[in-house]
C-alpha positions in Angstrom: 29.1 75.3 -2.6 27.9 74.8 1.0 27.6 77.9 3.2 28.9 76.9 6.6 27.1 78.4 9.6 29.3 80.2 12.2 28.3 78.9 15.6 27.3 81.8 17.8 28.0 80.0 21.0 31.6 79.3 20.1 32.3 82.9 19.1 30.6 84.2 22.3 32.5 81.8 24.6 35.8 82.7 23.0 35.1 86.4 23.3 34.0 86.0 27.0 37.1 84.0 27.8 39.4 86.6 26.1 37.6 89.4 28.0 37.9 87.6 31.3 41.6 87.0 30.7 42.5 90.5 29.5 40.4 92.5 32.0 41.6 90.4 34.9 45.2 90.8 33.7 44.9 94.6 33.4 43.3 95.0 36.8 45.8 92.5 38.5 49.0 94.1 37.0 47.9 97.6 37.9 46.8 96.6 41.4 49.9 94.6 42.2 51.9 97.7 41.7 50.2 99.2 44.7 50.4 96.1 46.8 53.1 96.3 49.5 52.2 93.4 51.8 51.3 89.7 51.4 47.7 90.6 52.4 47.4 93.2 49.7 48.9 90.8 47.1 46.2 88.2 47.9 43.5 90.9 47.9 44.7 92.2 44.5 43.8 88.8 42.9 40.3 88.8 44.3 39.9 92.5 43.4 40.9 91.9 39.8 38.6 88.9 39.4 35.7 90.8 40.9 36.1 93.6 38.3 36.4 91.1 35.4 33.5 88.8 36.4 31.2 91.8 37.2 32.0 93.4 33.9 31.3 90.2 31.9 28.0 89.6 33.8 26.7 93.1 32.9 28.0 93.0 29.3 26.2 89.7 28.9 23.0 91.2 30.5 23.0 94.0 28.0 23.3 91.4 25.2 26.6 92.9 24.0 27.9 89.4 23.2 24.9 88.6 20.9 25.4 88.2 17.2 23.4 91.4 16.6 26.0 93.3 18.5 28.9 92.1 16.3 27.7 94.2 13.4 27.8 97.5 15.4 31.5 97.5 16.4 31.7 101.2 17.5 28.4 101.1 19.4 29.3 97.8 21.1 32.7 99.0 22.0 31.4 102.2 23.6 28.7 100.4 25.6 31.1 97.7 26.7 33.6 100.4 27.8 30.9 102.2 29.7 30.1 99.0 31.6 33.8 98.3 32.4 34.4 102.0 33.3 31.5 102.1 35.8 32.6 98.9 37.5 36.3 99.7 37.4 35.8 103.2 38.8 33.4 101.9 41.5 36.0 99.3 42.5 38.7 102.0 42.6 36.5 104.2 44.8 35.8 101.4 47.2 39.4 100.0 47.2 40.3 101.6 50.6 37.7 99.3 52.2 40.0 96.3 51.4 43.2 98.1 52.4 44.3 98.9 48.9 45.8 102.3 48.2 45.0 102.9 44.6 45.7 106.5 43.3 44.2 108.3 40.3 46.9 106.9 38.0 45.4 103.4 38.6 42.0 104.7 37.3 43.5 106.5 34.3 45.6 103.5 33.3 42.7 101.1 33.8 40.4 103.2 31.6 43.0 103.7 28.8 44.0 100.0 28.6 40.4 98.8 28.8 39.3 101.2 26.1 42.2 100.1 23.8 41.4 96.4 24.3 37.6 96.8 23.8 37.9 99.1 20.8 40.3 96.7 19.0 38.4 93.5 19.7 34.9 94.9 19.0 36.0 96.7 15.8 37.8 93.5 14.7 34.6 91.5 15.3 32.7 94.0 13.3 35.1 93.7 10.3 35.1 89.9 10.6 31.4 89.6 10.8 30.3 91.8 7.9 31.3 89.5 5.0 30.0 86.5 6.9 26.7 88.2 7.3 26.4 88.8 3.6 27.2 85.2 2.9 24.5 84.1 5.3 27.0 82.3 7.5 25.7 83.9 10.7 22.1 82.8 10.3 20.6 79.6 11.5 19.3 77.7 8.5 16.0 76.0 8.8 14.2 73.4 6.7 10.4 73.0 7.1 9.0 69.5 6.6 5.3 69.7 5.8 2.9 72.0 4.0 -0.4 73.7 4.2 -1.7 75.7 7.2 0.6 74.2 9.8 3.7 75.1 7.8 2.3 78.6 7.0 1.6 79.3 10.7 5.2 78.2 11.6 6.7 80.4 8.9 4.6 83.4 9.8 5.8 83.2 13.4 9.4 82.9 12.3 9.2 85.9 10.0 7.5 88.1 12.5 10.1 87.4 15.2 12.4 90.4 15.7 16.2 90.1 15.9 16.1 86.4 14.9 19.2 85.3 13.2 17.5 82.5 11.2 16.2 81.9 7.7 14.0 79.3 6.1 15.8 77.6 3.2 12.8 75.7 1.8 10.1 73.2 2.4 10.0 69.4 1.9 6.8 67.3 1.7 5.7 64.1 0.0 2.3 65.6 -0.8 1.8 67.5 -4.1 -1.8 68.6 -4.0 -3.9 71.4 -2.6 -3.0 70.5 0.9 0.6 71.3 0.2 1.2 74.0 -2.3 4.5 74.5 -4.3 5.3 77.6 -2.2 4.3 79.3 1.1 4.9 83.0 1.2 8.3 83.3 -0.5 9.6 79.8 0.3 9.5 77.1 -2.3 9.0 73.4 -1.9 12.4 71.9 -2.7 11.5 68.2 -2.9 10.1 65.2 -1.0 11.1 64.3 2.5 13.5 61.7 1.1 15.3 64.6 -0.7 16.1 66.3 2.5 19.1 64.1 3.4 20.8 64.8 0.1 20.0 68.5 0.3 21.6 68.6 3.8 24.8 67.3 2.4 25.1 70.1 -0.1 23.6 72.9 1.9 24.1 73.6 5.6 20.9 72.8 7.6 21.0 73.6 11.3 17.4 72.8 12.2 14.5 70.8 10.8 11.0 71.8 11.9 8.2 69.3 11.3 5.1 71.4 10.7 2.1 69.1 10.4 -1.0 68.9 12.6 -0.2 67.0 15.8 -3.4 65.1 15.3 -1.9 63.3 12.4 -0.1 61.0 14.8 0.7 58.1 12.4 2.1 60.4 9.7 4.1 62.3 12.3 5.7 59.1 13.6 6.6 58.0 10.1 8.2 61.3 9.3 10.3 61.3 12.5 11.5 57.8 11.8 12.8 58.9 8.4 14.5 62.1 9.8 16.2 60.8 13.0 19.3 59.8 11.1 20.1 63.4 10.1 22.8 65.1 12.2 20.6 68.2 12.9 18.3 69.4 15.6 14.7 68.2 14.9 11.7 70.0 16.4 7.9 69.8 16.0 6.1 73.0 15.5 3.5 73.7 18.2 2.2 76.8 16.5 -1.3 75.4 16.0 -1.3 72.5 18.5 -4.6 71.9 20.1 -2.9 70.3 23.1 -1.6 73.2 25.3 1.3 72.1 27.5 3.2 74.0 30.2 5.3 76.8 28.7 8.3 74.9 30.2 7.6 72.1 27.8 8.5 74.3 24.8 11.6 75.8 23.4 11.2 78.9 21.3 12.6 80.0 18.0 11.7 83.7 18.2 7.9 83.6 18.6 7.5 80.0 17.4 7.0 77.4 20.1 8.7 74.1 19.4 8.7 70.6 20.9 12.1 69.0 21.1 12.5 65.6 19.4 16.1 65.0 18.4 19.2 66.9 19.3 22.3 67.1 17.1 24.8 65.0 19.2 27.7 67.3 18.8 27.4 71.0 18.2 28.5 74.4 19.5 31.1 74.5 22.2 31.2 70.7 22.6 32.1 70.3 18.9 34.8 73.0 19.2 36.4 71.4 22.3 36.4 67.9 20.7 37.9 69.2 17.5 40.6 71.1 19.4 41.4 68.0 21.6 41.6 65.8 18.4 44.1 68.1 16.7 46.4 68.5 19.7 46.5 64.8 20.5 46.9 63.8 16.9 49.8 66.2 16.4 51.5 64.9 19.6 50.9 61.3 18.4 52.4 62.0 15.0 55.5 63.4 16.6 55.8 60.6 19.1 55.1 57.8 16.7 57.1 59.2 13.7 59.8 56.5 14.1 57.2 53.7 14.0 55.4 55.3 11.0 58.7 55.7 9.1 59.7 52.1 9.8 56.3 50.9 8.7 56.4 52.9 5.5 59.8 51.5 4.6 58.7 48.0 5.3 55.6 48.4 3.0 57.7 49.9 0.3 60.4 47.2 0.4 58.1 44.2 0.3 56.0 45.1 -2.8 55.7 47.6 -5.6 53.2 50.4 -5.2 52.5 53.5 -3.0 53.1 53.3 0.7 49.7 55.0 1.4 46.4 53.5 0.4 43.6 56.0 -0.1 40.0 54.8 0.2 36.6 56.6 0.0 34.5 55.9 3.1 31.3 57.3 4.6 31.9 60.2 7.0 29.9 62.7 8.8 26.3 63.1 7.4 27.1 60.3 4.9 29.5 62.5 3.1 32.4 60.7 1.4 35.8 61.3 3.0 39.2 60.0 1.8 40.8 57.9 4.5 44.6 57.2 4.6 46.1 53.9 5.5 49.4 52.1 5.1 49.0 49.8 2.1 48.5 46.2 3.3 47.6 44.6 0.0 49.3 43.9 -3.3 48.7 47.0 -5.4 47.1 45.0 -8.3 44.7 43.3 -5.9 43.6 46.4 -3.9 39.9 46.8 -3.4 39.2 50.5 -3.0 35.4 50.0 -2.6 35.8 47.0 -0.2 33.4 45.0 -2.2 35.0 41.9 -0.7 36.0 41.9 3.0 39.4 40.8 4.0 39.4 37.4 5.6 41.9 35.2 7.4 44.9 34.2 5.2 43.6 36.4 2.4 46.0 36.1 -0.5 45.6 39.7 -1.4 47.3 40.8 1.8 51.1 41.0 1.9 53.3 39.6 4.7 53.9 43.0 6.1 50.2 43.8 5.6 49.2 40.9 7.9 51.4 42.3 10.7 50.3 45.9 10.4 46.6 45.0 10.1 46.9 42.7 13.1 48.5 45.5 15.2 46.5 48.3 13.6 49.7 50.0 12.5 48.1 50.4 9.1 45.7 52.9 10.7 48.4 55.4 11.8 48.2 57.6 8.7 44.7 58.5 9.7 46.2 60.8 12.3 46.7 63.1 9.3 43.0 62.8 8.5 42.4 64.0 12.1 44.6 67.1 11.5 42.7 67.7 8.2 39.4 67.6 10.1 37.8 64.8 8.1 37.7 62.3 11.0 38.1 62.3 14.7 40.3 60.4 17.1 37.2 58.7 18.6 34.0 58.0 16.8 32.2 55.3 14.8 34.7 53.6 12.4 34.3 54.8 8.8 33.0 52.0 6.6 33.8 51.6 2.9 31.0 52.4 0.4 30.5 48.8 -0.8 31.2 46.9 2.5 28.8 44.0 3.0 27.7 41.8 5.9 26.3 38.4 4.9 26.5 39.5 1.2 24.3 42.6 1.8 25.2 46.3 2.0 25.5 47.5 5.6 22.6 50.0 5.4 20.3 47.2 4.2 21.3 44.9 7.1 20.7 47.2 10.1 17.7 49.5 10.3 18.9 53.0 11.1 22.4 52.3 10.1 23.1 55.8 8.9 22.4 57.3 12.3 26.0 56.4 13.2 27.0 59.1 10.8 25.6 61.9 13.0 29.1 62.5 14.2 32.5 62.4 12.5 34.0 58.9 12.2 37.0 58.0 14.3 40.2 56.0 14.3 39.0 54.1 17.4 35.6 53.9 19.1 33.4 52.4 21.8 32.7 49.4 19.6 36.4 48.7 19.0 37.3 48.6 22.7 34.4 46.3 23.4 35.7 43.7 21.1 33.8 44.6 17.9 36.9 45.4 15.9 37.9 44.1 12.5 35.8 42.1 10.1 32.0 42.6 10.1 31.0 39.8 7.8 27.9 38.7 9.7 24.7 40.4 10.7 25.4 40.0 14.4 28.9 41.6 14.2 27.5 44.6 12.3 24.5 45.0 14.6 26.8 45.0 17.6 29.1 47.6 16.1 26.2 49.9 15.2 24.6 49.3 18.6 27.9 50.4 20.3 28.3 53.3 17.9 24.9 54.7 18.7 25.5 54.2 22.4 28.7 56.2 22.0 26.8 59.1 20.3 24.3 59.1 23.2 26.9 59.1 25.9 29.5 61.4 24.3 31.7 63.6 26.5 35.3 64.6 26.5 36.0 62.3 29.4 34.4 59.4 27.5 36.6 60.1 24.6 39.7 60.1 26.8 38.6 56.8 28.4 38.2 55.2 25.0 41.6 56.4 23.9 43.2 55.1 27.1 41.5 51.7 26.6 42.4 51.4 22.9 46.0 50.0 23.4 44.6 47.2 25.6 41.9 46.4 22.9 44.7 46.1 20.3 46.2 43.2 22.3 43.0 41.2 21.8 43.3 41.3 18.0 41.9 37.9 17.0 39.2 39.5 14.8 41.7 41.7 12.9 43.0 40.3 9.7 
């Protein structure tokens, strides 16, 4: 069973946002009780924000939002309260300078309410984080590509780094000789480089570190070409690099200097926001389109025997198989779950209702439930069936780097679809253009870009000459 990693950035941002909201509210409500003029009311808002922002800045400076502080609930609560108390009491003492008449009751109430909030949230975080820490969900999981001295140097620096929430899960290398032993320190070689993609599907990998001498340029380039399709951060270890660059050229994992190569397209806060937006819009769309979906389901059921919903396995994020829902558009006894044969114009397998719903993309509406389940997104590369072919050849054998489009979750619509590359991909050119646009979407991703694609999708559906 895959151990999912809890993203520290998401937890920290949510905690900071809650702190900002609650501390501002406490200070504002208490201060407004002493505000008797319009001027004092306006000052009260600024006063409350100043207390909250100053508290957050200092709490962050003391690293009380870090994952290491989650495990020490009581200590973190006490230190956070000390920070808030000093700032709150300082603001109370200086309040006459901004014409606010705050008595001692204000100070007592502020301290009591702040202490209650910080104690509850920090102790709750402590209780929540303990079992996750035992499962290894709070550690960044690292795979090392390479062996020998370069890998040993990288592992040594990782292990000697203090307060580093990371663990090496194993090594991968194509060499099986004295240059690359079966284990380094306590870490075993788990397979060849080609095995890493499969391993990443069954085990969470957050970072791949390529640890080979930088002088082996040709080998390094070959390895990076094989790894770039993986949806993980990829770095080159610079532990033993003879070429010394400016410190600003490196990022650091503890004491280990790294050179950035590939970034995971969507992670942390960006992934959290996209997922949240997906679910909210999908739920609203299901509610708004429920009459259309009901009418489509009835039409499918009345025309031919069989289930209203067609379920099909398709490639999803990181090449994992996901089950995609569609309204059934073919006769049940002619359905092709693996899509070994693409649907063509006037295909006899497609029902009369099926032609209409495929032309208008109404058959895709059940995928809104896939979005709620989290298996696909509203916007992303369209998920392809496992046996889909272009010019008689499987997709991944037609386009070099095809699987790189699976670095993000697939989507109901995408950049390729609104640019006219929707529907059948029976030729090399059509597939190349779709993959090209999918990779461009991944490189350009932003929430605004997603909203733009969603807004353009209805217009793209009007131009449906390539949808059968």
